[in-house]
KEDREN-875541 format. One line per 8 residues: number of its first residue (from 1); for each residue x, y, z of C-alpha. Coordinates in steps of 0.02 Angstrom, whole numbers. Layout:
NUM = X,Y,Z ~ ...
This chain:
1 = 6,5,10 ~ 67,168,-45 ~ -28,328,16 ~ 43,490,-51 ~ -24,664,39 ~ 59,808,-32 ~ -64,926,35 ~ -172,929,182
9 = -356,928,114 ~ -464,966,275 ~ -632,882,265 ~ -698,949,429 ~ -644,1055,585 ~ -688,1033,766 ~ -644,1187,863 ~ -647,1254,1042
17 = -751,1424,1025 ~ -613,1524,1126 ~ -500,1505,972 ~ -579,1654,898 ~ -495,1768,1038 ~ -324,1723,945 ~ -259,1798,801 ~ -210,1622,728
25 = -383,1550,764 ~ -462,1689,661 ~ -333,1657,524 ~ -373,1478,511 ~ -566,1506,521 ~ -554,1623,364 ~ -440,1505,284 ~ -558,1363,290
33 = -714,1465,289 ~ -799,1341,168 ~ -760,1189,283 ~ -891,1116,396 ~ -851,1171,567 ~ -916,1077,735 ~ -881,1161,905 ~ -823,1052,1051
41 = -787,1079,1230 ~ -607,1003,1234 ~ -484,947,1093 ~ -433,807,1212 ~ -589,721,1214 ~ -707,720,1076 ~ -837,587,1104 ~ -895,587,930
49 = -730,535,858 ~ -675,417,996 ~ -830,308,967 ~ -771,278,790 ~ -719,116,727 ~ -536,79,674 ~ -592,77,503 ~ -618,259,516
57 = -437,303,541 ~ -395,357,386 ~ -553,461,359 ~ -517,554,536 ~ -357,601,466 ~ -429,730,355 ~ -504,817,516 ~ -423,965,590
65 = -443,1007,774 ~ -409,1178,835 ~ -388,1222,1017 ~ -279,1298,1144 ~ -127,1199,1233 ~ -170,1189,1422 ~ -17,1096,1488 ~ 152,1179,1468
73 = 244,1064,1556 ~ 431,1015,1498 ~ 491,844,1509 ~ 673,810,1531 ~ 761,727,1393 ~ 939,654,1373 ~ 961,629,1195 ~ 954,770,1066
81 = 880,902,1187 ~ 874,946,1360 ~ 684,959,1376 ~ 539,904,1271 ~ 431,1054,1254 ~ 242,1041,1210 ~ 220,1147,1064 ~ 87,1214,941
89 = 25,1049,868 ~ -1,865,911 ~ -36,723,790 ~ -5,715,609 ~ -102,698,445 ~ 19,555,394 ~ -13,366,438 ~ 137,288,487
97 = 99,112,549 ~ 221,127,705 ~ 163,309,762 ~ 184,320,951 ~ 40,452,952 ~ -75,315,902 ~ -10,217,1054 ~ -39,378,1164
105 = -207,440,1091 ~ -277,274,1012 ~ -349,311,851 ~ -367,489,890 ~ -195,546,814 ~ -271,676,700 ~ -187,839,690 ~ -223,963,830
113 = -165,1138,805 ~ -151,1249,959 ~ -184,1435,931 ~ -101,1508,1090 ~ 66,1517,1018 ~ 113,1674,1091 ~ 78,1613,1260 ~ 181,1452,1232
121 = 336,1560,1154 ~ 326,1676,1297 ~ 358,1534,1419 ~ 501,1450,1317 ~ 587,1640,1303 ~ 548,1666,1495 ~ 634,1497,1537 ~ 782,1494,1420
129 = 825,1671,1489 ~ 817,1623,1664 ~ 932,1471,1648 ~ 1112,1477,1677 ~ 1154,1346,1538 ~ 1115,1352,1349 ~ 965,1257,1330 ~ 918,1154,1183
137 = 730,1129,1166 ~ 640,984,1069 ~ 483,1069,1006 ~ 428,933,879 ~ 401,779,981 ~ 213,784,959 ~ 194,831,782 ~ 284,870,629
145 = 318,1058,613 ~ 359,1056,431 ~ 186,977,400 ~ 113,1106,514 ~ 206,1252,436 ~ 103,1218,263 ~ -66,1254,365 ~ -5,1380,491
153 = 164,1454,449 ~ 209,1426,625 ~ 371,1369,590 ~ 411,1537,506 ~ 342,1635,641 ~ 433,1520,780 ~ 606,1547,713 ~ 571,1734,699
161 = 509,1749,852 ~ 639,1648,951 ~ 796,1729,866 ~ 719,1909,885 ~ 679,1877,1064 ~ 835,1769,1134 ~ 1021,1782,1140 ~ 1042,1603,1181
169 = 967,1431,1177 ~ 914,1324,1035 ~ 753,1231,960 ~ 763,1071,877 ~ 620,968,783 ~ 615,813,664 ~ 526,783,524 ~ 475,671,374
177 = 413,805,257 ~ 525,896,120 ~ 432,1062,116 ~ 571,1172,186 ~ 575,1318,68 ~ 475,1440,171 ~ 621,1426,313 ~ 771,1437,203
185 = 804,1622,191 ~ 763,1655,380 ~ 892,1712,497 ~ 908,1560,613 ~ 1087,1595,679 ~ 1117,1397,672 ~ 1010,1392,837 ~ 877,1307,753
193 = 913,1119,716 ~ 797,1032,589 ~ 825,839,602 ~ 766,722,441 ~ 701,560,479 ~ 744,427,352 ~ 710,243,311 ~ 742,125,167
201 = 619,159,18 ~ 523,8,33 ~ 490,52,214 ~ 444,224,178 ~ 315,166,44 ~ 231,37,139 ~ 241,85,322 ~ 263,275,335
209 = 108,319,234 ~ 78,482,169 ~ 252,568,204 ~ 383,621,83 ~ 481,492,-13 ~ 678,461,21 ~ 739,576,-124 ~ 622,727,-73
217 = 692,704,110 ~ 873,702,47 ~ 845,854,-55 ~ 772,943,85 ~ 918,900,189 ~ 1033,965,54 ~ 925,1131,44 ~ 937,1148,236
225 = 1116,1125,236 ~ 1142,1257,98 ~ 1049,1371,215 ~ 1180,1333,347 ~ 1053,1250,462 ~ 1157,1129,585 ~ 1041,976,504 ~ 1036,806,572
233 = 975,633,514 ~ 868,512,616 ~ 880,333,542 ~ 718,299,632 ~ 632,185,665 ~ 743,42,624 ~ 628,-108,577 ~ 685,-280,570
241 = 595,-333,433 ~ 646,-471,311 ~ 814,-435,226 ~ 842,-277,356 ~ 1023,-291,351 ~ 1036,-264,154 ~ 899,-136,160 ~ 992,-15,283
249 = 1158,-43,212 ~ 1084,-3,43 ~ 1006,154,134 ~ 1165,225,212 ~ 1258,203,42 ~ 1126,298,-40 ~ 1140,439,80 ~ 1328,440,64
257 = 1286,450,-135 ~ 1148,579,-132 ~ 1190,706,14 ~ 1278,853,-44 ~ 1469,888,4 ~ 1402,1025,123 ~ 1270,913,197 ~ 1404,774,230
265 = 1514,907,328 ~ 1385,946,456 ~ 1263,814,474 ~ 1252,703,645 ~ 1152,550,658 ~ 1024,468,780 ~ 968,291,778 ~ 804,236,849
273 = 727,56,843 ~ 549,35,824 ~ 430,17,978 ~ 253,-52,945 ~ 91,-98,1029 ~ -65,-202,1027 ~ -154,-30,992 ~ -51,-14,823
281 = -94,-191,787 ~ -282,-174,814 ~ -293,-7,703 ~ -172,-71,569 ~ -266,-235,543 ~ -437,-153,523 ~ -389,13,429 ~ -248,-52,319
289 = -274,-240,308 ~ -142,-263,171 ~ -12,-170,257 ~ 156,-258,311 ~ 141,-347,487 ~ 262,-261,601 ~ 220,-372,761 ~ 329,-519,792
297 = 311,-640,935 ~ 489,-700,889 ~ 574,-538,879 ~ 494,-441,1013 ~ 462,-438,1196 ~ 340,-341,1307 ~ 388,-169,1379 ~ 258,-94,1492
305 = 63,-117,1461 ~ 28,-167,1287 ~ 188,-104,1212 ~ 318,-211,1130 ~ 510,-188,1085 ~ 635,-288,1000 ~ 728,-414,1105 ~ 892,-366,1179
313 = 1000,-477,1073 ~ 929,-406,909 ~ 936,-228,961 ~ 1129,-250,1005 ~ 1153,-337,851 ~ 1066,-197,750 ~ 1162,-61,857 ~ 1332,-136,808
321 = 1290,-164,622 ~ 1216,10,593 ~ 1356,94,687 ~ 1485,9,578 ~ 1400,57,424 ~ 1390,252,476 ~ 1569,236,538 ~ 1619,155,378
329 = 1517,279,262 ~ 1516,441,372 ~ 1680,414,468 ~ 1692,611,509 ~ 1501,621,572 ~ 1437,610,759 ~ 1319,470,813 ~ 1223,558,945
337 = 1148,403,1008 ~ 1072,224,963 ~ 934,173,1076
């Protein structure tokens, strides 16, 4: 199965009425003035959507939910950033069969936009300025900000506001989309760190449904490098499908061939192995009955309630194998972590 969604075509909007007290809320109402709109009490709990069947998963991905973010709690992170920071969106239009947001929100991983961006940014700036050290904040852990940019222009707004109002600190976010042109000419002072997620072509086509293809993602990396962004690459999630060693070796060789010399000078790597759950399994079997089966009783073990990860010995094998490939083909580039 291949699903390609280059544009986010909204079919229905659910909204909290007080969004019209915010400039972005008014802007989105005008932008989608011809789309059916349904008022809701809380973007976190929409009974009409929670009661839908798993087969409705794809249809719900065309819904846009607009509200305000209430929780601004930062979560410590010891990988690429100091904290994970709740930001201006949650969920996504894409349908990656392993998406952890599906695990967290069941089938309600549709795109939610939060219009109180000024409040969120003010909180970020205040905490960064008060901190003695230079913090790196992950603002894209709940969504894809390159995708969101095509709807709200929030990423452009974010970079301008952050750079204009702070003299220290950095922001980072991952993406599986290639639509980076709108941020290429911005003054980012190398304090904005985009990170492109990649996988073998066959996995992108059959598992990361609705995302940009590998060549588009590589082209975006090259553009970001040319614009002097300190760009990173996530090989994520590594999925132990049949013939996985050849697939990931071919991927790393392809990256070495297609990345520009400037990109190869500055990129760093992260490697993450797939986590899966019984919720994914239930939704995928009904919404995508012809998709690859990602759960394996032989390869996986339970980790927490209803969640599965690859067995330790397989993860260790994958760690050594992928690290050796990266050291061979990208010997001068840092591997931030493998987890």
